[in-house]
N, C-alpha and C positions, 0 to 999 in steps of 0.2 A: 350072929349077924354076918351076912355074906358080903364080902368086899371084893371088888374086881378092879385090878389095875390094868388098864387097857394098852398102855404103851410104855413099857419099862425101859426100852432102849431109846435114848442113851442115859437115862437117869440112874439105873443100876450099874451101868457100865457100857461102854461103846462096843458094838459088834466089830468095830475096826481096831479094837485094842490089840496091842502087840501080843501075839501068842494066844489070844483069846482067854487071858487069865480071868479068874473070878473077880467080880467087882469089889472094891474095898469099901463098900457101904452096906449097911444092915437094914433089913426089913423087920427086925425083931419087934419094934414098937407096933407095927401094923398087924403082925402075926398074932400078937397077944390080944387083939381086939375082936377077932372073929375068924371066920373061914375065908382065908385070903387066896384069890386066884390071880396069878401073874401071867401076863401076855407080853411078849417082847414088842409085837406090833399087832394092830387090829385094823383090818380093811373096813371101809364103810359098810359093806354088806355083812360084816361079822358082828357089828356093834350090838344090835338088838339081841341076837342069839347069846352073846357072851354076858350081857347084862340082865337077861331074863331071870327074875326071881331075886336079884341082888338088891340090897338096901342102899349100898354105897358104891358109887362109881368114882374111880380115880383116873383122871385124864390129863395129859399134857397137851397134845396136839390133836387128838381124836375129837372130831366134831360131834357134839350132842345137840342136834337141831330139833325142831318141832316134831318132825316125823318120828325121830328116835324117842323123844320124851313121851309122846302120846302112846307109844307102844310098850311103855315100861311102868305099869301102875304100881309096882312094888318099890320103885326107886324113891328114896327119901333124902339122900344127900349126894351132892356132887362136890368133891374137893379137887379143884384144879391144881395140878402140880406145877404151878407157875404163878406169877403175879397177874398177868393179863388173863382175862376170862372171855375173850372174844370167841372162843370155841363153843360156848354154851349160849343157847337161846334163853336169855335171862327172863324175858317176859313170859315165855311158855313155862319155864321152871317155876316162876312165882305163881302162875295160875294153877299149876299142878300140885302146889304145896311142896316143891322140892327145894331144899336149902342149898345154896351155892356158896362155897368158901374158896378162898385162894391162899397163897403163901407170900405175903409181902416181905420184902427186905432180906430174903435169904441169901441173895447173891450180890449185895451191895459191894462188899470188899473185893470179891472176885472179879466183878465186871469192871470196877474202877481200876484194878490192877491190870486187867487185860487192855483197857484203853490206853493206859500209860505205856504198857509194853509195846503196843502198836506204834505209839508216838515215838518211843525210843528206837524202834526198828527203822522207822522212816528216817530218823536223825542219825543213828549210828550204823545201821545196816549190819548188825552183828551176825544175824542169820545168813545173810548173803555172803559175808566174808568167811564165815565158818564153812559154808558149803564150798566156797572157792578153795579154801585151804584143803578140805577133804578131797577135792578133785585134783590136787597137786599144784595149785596156784602158787603157794609159798615156796615150794621146792624149786619152782622154775623162776622165781623172782631174782632180780639182779641186785636188790638191796635188802636190808634187814626188815624193811617195813614197806607196805604199799596199801593203797586204797582204790577201790573200783569206782567210786563216785565221791563227790564232796561230802564230808561229814559235818554235821551241824551241832553246835553247842546251844542247848536250850536256855541256859542262864541268860536272863535279860530279855528273852523273847516274850511275846504276848500270846497267851492261850485264850481263845474264845470258847466259852462253855455255853452250850445251848441246852437249857433245862437245868434247874437247880434243886432237884429232889435229892434224895439220899446219895445216889450215885454221882450226880453232878457235883455235889458238895465235897464228896470224898476225892474226886478227880482234882478239883480245885486245890484242895489241901496238899495233895501230892505234888502238883505242879508248882505250888508256892515253895515247897521244900526243895525243888530243883532250881529255884531262883527265877521262876517265870512270873511275869505280871499276868493277872487273871481278870478278864472281863466276862460278863455274863449277860445273856439275853434270856429272859424268862417272863412268863405271864404275871408272876407274883414276886416282884423285887422285895428283898428283905435285908436287914442289917447283917453284914458279914465283914469281918476284919480283913482288910487288904484286898477286897473284891470290889470292883466297880461295875455297877449295873448300867447297861447301855441299850439303845435300840438296835434293831437288826442291822440297819445300814452301817452304824458305827462298828458293830462287831465284825461285819464282813470286811470293812475297810481297814481296820487296825490289826486284825489277828494275823499272827504268823502261823498259827495252827488253830483249827476249829474241831471240837469234839462234841458229838451229838448224844444227848441223854434225855430224850423226850418220848412219851408214848405216841403211838400212831393215832392221829385224830385229823379232823378236817383241816385244822389250821397248821398241822405239821406235815401233812402229805406234800411231798416234793418241796420241803422247806428249802433245800438247796437245789435250785434249778439253774437254767442257763443264765438268767439275769444275776442270780446270786454269785455264781462262779465268776462272771465277768467283773463283779464288784470287788473281788478278792485280790490279794497280792499274787503276782505270778510265782512267787517263791513259797506260797502257802501250802500247808499240809491239811488234809481232811481225815478225821477218824470217825467211824460210825459203829457204835456198839449198842444202838437203840433198836430201830426197826428198819428193814430195807427200804420201804417206800418213802422214808423221810428224805431220801435222795432220789432225784430224777437220774436214773442210771444212763439214759441216752445222753443227757446233758453232761454228766460226769465223764463219760467216754470222750466226748468232744473236747471238754476242758483239758483232760489229761493228754490227749493226742496233740492238741494245738499248743500246749504250754501255757494255757490260761491260768492253771494252777500247777504246782510242781508234782505232787504225789498224793495218793490216798491209801488208807488202810481200812478195810471193811470186815466186820465180823458177821454182817447180815446183808442179804440181798433181797431184791423185790420178789424173787421166786426161789424157793429153797427145797431140795438142793438145785443148783443151777444146771441148765442144759450143758452138754459137753462143749458146745461151740460158743459159750458165753464170752463176748469179746473182752470184758474186763479181766478175765482170768489169764489173758495172753499179754497184757500190758506190762512192761518192765517197771513202770512207776505206779503200779497198783498191787497192793498186798491184800489177799483175801484169806481169812481164817473161817473155819466151818461152824459158825454160830456156837462157839464153845466158850465165850467169855464167862458164862455163868457156871461152868461145869467143873470147877475144882472139886476135889474129893470132899473138902470141908463144906462147900456150898451144897453139894448133892446130899450129903448126910443131914445137913440142917433142913433141907427141903423135906426129906422124909420124916424127920422128927417133928417138924411143925405140922405136917400133914397128919401124922399120928395123933397129935394133940387136937387137931381139928375134928377128927373122927371121934376121939374120946369125949371131947366137950359136947359134941352133938348127941352122943349116946346118953350123956348125963342131963340133957335138956338145956344146956347152956352153950349153944353154938358160938364159935368165935371166927373172926376173919370173914364174916358174912359180907357178900357183895350183892348188888342188885336190889 
């Protein structure tokens, strides 16, 4: 069985890794299933050529649209190296008899951890102070301690969680351990200890910080827009580890520059990677990380192991994690 991995970077290891060291994750599971071809990146004009004759395509961000699928009569399985499958034309795949699988839940712990890390950075600004110490700030200080901006204690504050899937639930649990009150806005409220389910207006009005954990859909596109920011506390923080377009970036820029809200931390943007002149990257009250909330070593290895199981189950005639 011929298996082609179209975009291994950054799943196997980032090209930006310090020293270019070998990635600490293994492809052993996939290598045992057939003839595996691995490509770090694949341009749109290379997709058909690389998949020609292959039975299995593994893709993270490389688009497999109708034109591609119709040119690949030997293709039988697409296993997306992610939870979202918007890179595949599911209708065309179904018509062509191509099974499409995904990998649910592999990064729940990692993404929740990153969301809380961003919230803590906005509150304690450990990274900012560490950088200032490294630049000689403490050596030049006149006292034994200093701070560059007010530091916030999260205990007793209210965290608004948008979306209450696996990641949203994990974030809520960690926030409660920090002493925060948790309110949630979701399509499907459910019983949960210590969590209060509210409408969007209440969440915006009461939250000291809001964290987003929803898929991108018609009703979540620009969930936080100008009107939403205006309804929030001027001291509020916003954290986004879901999808970039869940926030209207132009409205966020205005809100941050005007003081409508205090600060934001984003792991995702509407367009990735951003253009060099992206204005949010230059704001002192906006922290941006490079869409790596999912990318702990444990999560990446789990992603590859579940993908191997997807391929193995398909080969045995019992496909799993099927979508579409």
